[in-house]
PASE-226432 format. One record per residue (C-alpha): x, y negated, z. Coordinates in steps of 0.25 Angstrom, whole numbers, padded with zeros to 4 digits, always signed. Layout:
# residues N
XYZ
...
//
This chain:
# residues 120
+0000-0001-0001
+0003-0014-0001
+0013-0020+0010
+0019-0033+0011
+0028-0033+0024
+0034-0045+0030
+0046-0048+0040
+0054-0060+0043
+0044-0069+0052
+0047-0072+0066
+0050-0085+0075
+0059-0094+0070
+0063-0108+0075
+0061-0122+0068
+0070-0123+0056
+0074-0108+0055
+0072-0098+0045
+0064-0085+0042
+0063-0076+0030
+0051-0068+0028
+0050-0054+0020
+0039-0047+0014
+0041-0033+0008
+0030-0028-0001
+0026-0014-0005
+0015-0008-0012
+0015-0016-0023
+0023-0021-0035
+0030-0033-0029
+0036-0039-0040
+0024-0041-0047
+0017-0049-0034
+0019-0064-0031
+0023-0065-0017
+0019-0076-0007
+0021-0080+0008
+0009-0086+0015
+0008-0090+0030
-0003-0093+0040
-0001-0101+0052
-0012-0101+0064
-0025-0108+0060
-0019-0110+0045
-0022-0105+0032
-0012-0097+0025
-0003-0103+0016
+0004-0100+0005
+0019-0102+0008
+0027-0096-0004
+0025-0089-0016
+0035-0082-0027
+0031-0074-0040
+0033-0060-0042
+0047-0061-0049
+0052-0071-0040
+0052-0082-0051
+0043-0093-0044
+0041-0098-0030
+0031-0107-0024
+0030-0113-0009
+0021-0120-0001
+0025-0135+0000
+0028-0133+0016
+0038-0122+0014
+0045-0127+0001
+0061-0129+0003
+0059-0120+0017
+0054-0106+0011
+0058-0098+0000
+0051-0085-0006
+0058-0075-0012
+0057-0059-0016
+0064-0048-0019
+0057-0040-0029
+0066-0029-0027
+0063-0027-0012
+0048-0031-0014
+0050-0042-0004
+0047-0057-0003
+0054-0067+0006
+0050-0079+0012
+0063-0088+0017
+0059-0098+0027
+0068-0110+0031
+0067-0123+0040
+0055-0116+0046
+0045-0126+0054
+0034-0122+0064
+0024-0125+0052
+0030-0112+0047
+0024-0104+0058
+0013-0093+0053
+0011-0080+0048
+0018-0077+0034
+0012-0067+0025
+0018-0061+0013
+0008-0060+0001
+0008-0053-0014
+0000-0057-0025
-0002-0052-0039
-0012-0057-0048
-0018-0048-0060
-0027-0054-0067
-0037-0061-0058
-0033-0051-0047
-0023-0055-0037
-0017-0043-0028
-0013-0050-0016
-0006-0044-0003
-0002-0048+0010
+0008-0045+0020
+0005-0045+0036
+0011-0057+0039
+0024-0063+0047
+0024-0073+0058
+0034-0084+0057
+0034-0093+0069
+0044-0107+0068
+0046-0112+0082
+0047-0128+0084
//
């Protein structure tokens, strides 16, 4: 079955760095666009970063541009989120997402989420 297994979350100090990893299985990873979303308490889920299936294009939320970098290794079925210069506002549960559009149908898979907490 489809699995997205995340790791790398934790507690870091203001200005610190973390790298999140998400290992995929059960579907053709290299055919899927990958994204990281996050959700803070009392707030809606927001898109943080996206990378196309071949890694050719990336997109970032304005709030993280210049601080976060999304990347992928299709030989390892893994997507990463490098987070630098972390702020308390980055505190959230971070979710890995895989998406592929086939005609008008969307295949959409989610990881379990990993907590990132940034102390002030």
